[in-house]
C-alpha positions in Angstrom: -53.0 -18.5 -79.3 -52.0 -20.6 -76.7 -54.6 -22.7 -74.2 -55.6 -22.5 -70.9 -52.8 -25.3 -70.0 -50.2 -22.7 -71.1 -50.6 -19.9 -68.3 -47.4 -20.3 -66.3 -48.8 -22.7 -63.6 -46.0 -24.3 -62.6 -44.5 -20.7 -61.8 -47.4 -19.4 -59.7 -47.8 -22.6 -57.6 -44.6 -22.0 -56.0 -45.9 -18.9 -54.7 -45.3 -18.8 -50.7 -48.9 -16.8 -50.1 -50.9 -20.2 -50.7 -50.4 -24.0 -50.1 -53.7 -24.7 -52.2 -52.8 -26.9 -55.2 -52.8 -25.0 -58.5 -54.2 -27.8 -60.9 -56.9 -28.7 -58.6 -58.1 -25.1 -58.2 -57.7 -24.4 -61.9 -60.0 -27.6 -63.0 -62.9 -25.6 -61.0 -65.7 -24.4 -62.4 -67.4 -20.8 -61.3 -70.0 -19.5 -63.4 -70.1 -22.5 -66.2 -66.5 -22.2 -67.1 -62.8 -23.5 -65.8 -60.8 -21.1 -63.7 -58.0 -21.9 -66.1 -60.0 -21.2 -69.2 -61.2 -17.7 -67.2 -57.6 -17.0 -66.6 -56.8 -17.7 -70.0 -59.3 -15.1 -71.0 -57.7 -12.5 -68.5 -54.3 -13.1 -69.7 -55.1 -12.7 -73.3 -57.2 -9.6 -72.6 -54.7 -7.9 -70.9 -56.1 -7.9 -67.4 -52.7 -9.1 -66.4 -49.2 -10.4 -67.6 -46.4 -12.7 -66.4 -43.6 -11.4 -64.3 -41.6 -14.7 -64.6 -41.2 -14.9 -60.9 -44.6 -16.9 -60.2 -46.8 -14.0 -59.9 -48.9 -12.5 -62.1 -48.9 -8.3 -62.6 -52.1 -6.5 -62.9 -52.4 -4.1 -65.5 -53.8 -0.5 -64.9 -56.9 -0.2 -66.3 -57.9 2.1 -68.8 -60.9 3.7 -66.9 -58.4 4.2 -63.3 -59.0 8.0 -62.6 -56.1 10.3 -62.3 -58.1 12.9 -61.0 -58.2 11.5 -57.4 -55.7 11.8 -54.2 -55.8 9.3 -51.4 -54.3 7.8 -48.5 -54.5 4.0 -47.7 -52.6 2.7 -44.8 -55.0 -0.1 -43.6 -56.8 -1.5 -46.2 -55.7 -4.9 -47.0 -57.7 -5.8 -50.3 -56.4 -6.7 -53.5 -58.6 -4.4 -55.0 -57.7 -4.3 -58.6 -57.3 -7.9 -58.5 -60.8 -8.4 -57.6 -62.5 -5.8 -60.0 -60.5 -6.5 -62.7 -60.0 -10.3 -62.6 -61.7 -12.1 -60.2 -65.0 -10.6 -60.8 -65.3 -10.0 -64.5 -63.1 -12.9 -65.9 -63.7 -15.9 -63.2 -66.9 -14.8 -61.8 -67.8 -13.6 -65.1 -70.0 -11.0 -63.1 -72.1 -13.3 -61.7 -70.7 -13.5 -57.6 -69.3 -11.0 -55.6 -65.7 -11.7 -54.4 -65.6 -13.2 -50.9 -62.7 -10.6 -50.1 -65.0 -7.8 -51.0 -67.7 -9.1 -48.5 -66.7 -6.8 -45.3 -65.7 -3.8 -47.5 -68.1 -0.6 -46.5 -67.7 2.9 -47.4 -68.7 6.1 -46.1 -69.5 8.1 -49.5 -69.8 11.9 -49.2 -71.1 13.2 -52.3 -69.9 17.0 -53.4 -71.1 19.5 -55.5 -68.6 21.7 -56.0 -64.6 22.0 -56.3 -64.5 24.5 -53.8 -66.2 22.2 -51.3 -64.2 19.4 -52.8 -60.8 20.9 -51.8 -62.0 22.0 -48.5 -63.2 18.1 -47.5 -59.5 16.9 -49.1 -58.1 19.2 -46.9 -60.0 17.7 -44.0 -59.9 13.7 -44.7 -56.2 14.1 -43.9 -56.8 15.1 -40.5 -59.0 12.1 -39.8 -57.2 8.6 -39.1 -59.3 6.4 -41.7 -58.2 5.3 -45.4 -60.1 7.5 -48.3 -59.7 8.6 -51.4 -61.6 11.9 -52.7 -61.7 13.7 -56.4 -63.8 14.0 -60.0 -66.7 11.5 -60.0 -67.8 12.6 -63.9 -65.7 9.9 -65.6 -67.3 7.1 -63.7 -70.0 5.1 -65.6 -71.9 4.0 -62.3 -72.1 7.8 -60.8 -74.1 10.6 -61.1 -72.1 12.8 -58.4 -69.9 15.4 -59.7 -67.4 14.9 -57.2 -67.3 12.3 -54.2 -64.6 11.2 -51.4 -64.9 7.6 -49.7 -63.5 6.1 -46.6 -63.0 2.7 -46.7 -64.1 0.6 -43.2 -63.9 -2.9 -42.4 -67.4 -4.2 -41.8 -70.6 -2.1 -41.0 -70.4 -1.4 -37.7 -66.9 0.4 -38.4 -68.6 2.4 -41.1 -71.4 3.8 -39.0 -68.6 5.0 -36.7 -66.6 6.4 -39.4 -69.7 8.2 -40.4 -70.5 9.8 -37.3 -66.9 11.2 -36.9 -67.0 12.1 -40.5 -70.1 13.8 -40.0 -68.9 15.7 -36.7 -65.9 16.8 -38.5 -67.7 18.4 -41.4 -70.1 20.2 -39.3 -67.5 22.5 -38.1 -66.3 23.6 -41.5 -68.6 26.4 -43.3 -67.7 25.3 -46.5 -69.2 21.7 -46.3 -72.5 22.4 -45.0 -74.1 20.9 -48.3 -72.3 17.6 -48.5 -74.1 14.5 -48.7 -73.5 11.5 -46.8 -74.4 7.6 -47.2 -72.9 4.0 -46.4 -72.4 1.6 -49.1 -70.9 -1.3 -49.5 -68.2 -2.4 -51.7 -68.0 -1.2 -55.4 -71.2 0.0 -57.4 -70.3 -2.3 -60.1 -71.1 -5.3 -57.8 -74.8 -3.9 -57.5 -74.9 -2.9 -61.2 -74.8 -6.6 -62.0 -75.4 -8.5 -58.8 -78.2 -7.0 -57.4 -79.2 -5.0 -53.9 -75.9 -5.7 -51.8 -77.8 -6.6 -48.8 -78.6 -9.9 -50.6 -75.2 -10.8 -51.7 -74.5 -14.4 -51.1 -71.1 -16.1 -51.0 -70.0 -19.5 -51.2 -67.5 -21.9 -49.3 -65.7 -22.6 -52.8 -64.9 -18.8 -53.0 -62.4 -18.9 -50.3 -60.4 -21.9 -51.5 -60.6 -19.9 -55.0 -59.3 -16.7 -53.6 -56.8 -17.6 -50.9 -55.0 -19.3 -54.3 -55.8 -16.4 -56.5 -55.7 -12.9 -55.3 -51.9 -13.4 -53.6 -50.8 -14.2 -56.9 -51.9 -11.0 -58.5 -49.3 -8.1 -57.9 -50.1 -4.6 -58.6 -48.3 -2.8 -61.0 -45.6 -0.4 -60.2 -47.1 2.9 -60.8 -46.0 6.5 -59.3 -48.7 8.1 -57.1 -50.1 10.9 -58.9 -48.8 14.9 -57.7 -51.5 15.8 -55.6 -50.9 19.5 -57.1 -51.5 18.4 -60.5 -54.5 16.2 -59.4 -56.1 19.6 -58.0 -55.3 21.5 -60.9 -57.2 18.7 -62.8 -59.9 19.2 -60.8 -60.1 22.9 -61.7 -60.2 22.0 -65.3 -62.8 19.3 -64.6 -64.9 22.4 -63.3 -64.4 24.3 -65.7 -65.5 21.9 -68.6 -68.9 21.1 -66.1 -69.7 24.6 -65.4 -68.6 24.8 -61.9 -67.6 28.6 -61.2 -66.2 27.7 -57.7 -62.9 27.0 -59.4 -62.2 30.4 -59.5 -61.5 30.7 -55.9 -58.1 29.3 -56.8 -57.6 31.7 -60.2 -58.0 34.8 -58.7 -61.5 34.8 -60.2 -60.0 34.5 -63.8 -61.4 32.0 -66.2 -59.1 29.2 -66.6 -59.4 29.9 -70.9 -60.2 33.1 -72.2 -63.8 33.8 -74.0 -64.0 33.7 -77.5 -65.7 36.8 -79.1 -69.6 36.4 -80.0 -71.3 38.1 -82.6 -74.6 39.7 -83.0 -76.7 37.5 -85.2 -79.1 40.2 -85.9 -77.5 43.5 -85.6 -79.8 46.9 -85.9 -78.2 47.8 -89.1 
């Protein structure tokens, strides 16, 4: 196994996005460990790989859902880098990334796939970055389905909340949705406590301005929306949400098995 100094620092230091010296950043400590050691652990753990051009390519997380659709146009945060490298390895789940300090989300909790499909159609008519889909695979959520609108700051989130609430009120299928405003990703609150008490430090700005531009998203294809929506029906079938039959002409996705009487009269 190679040591921390064997991370391709000489290549990464040529990245144009940051003038911060690599050797200086790598010697700093966060959560009781040098940045170089943390990045080496992330490299060995498969969180990213070398690209050979001064950048590191982030891995696709095993728990990244393929049952969501999204439209992201304005969001300018390296979410995968923060969640898969910076937070678990460098900050060791003790500090919330400064890059996420102003990330707020309007969350819509949805009970049925009927409502989910209707809300996905509504979201496309609104001018905000969003994602929506199944939540059953998320460890930090108790919802069946949900949608999220990404906002920069609490003031913006409150404005988006009002717009979405007004738009949903005009749709007869969306009367049962529940809306909240949350800050950042749930995993941060799980590890670092209530989001209204997060603390950030000046040292984070220097580190993140050096590290995050060097972490590049992988080249992945955008999931086909028709296949994603079909996956919603399959999830609905598994969790007993019979509203999926709205989209199958009332038919079950799979035939029922024959059931035998355990105590026949004869």
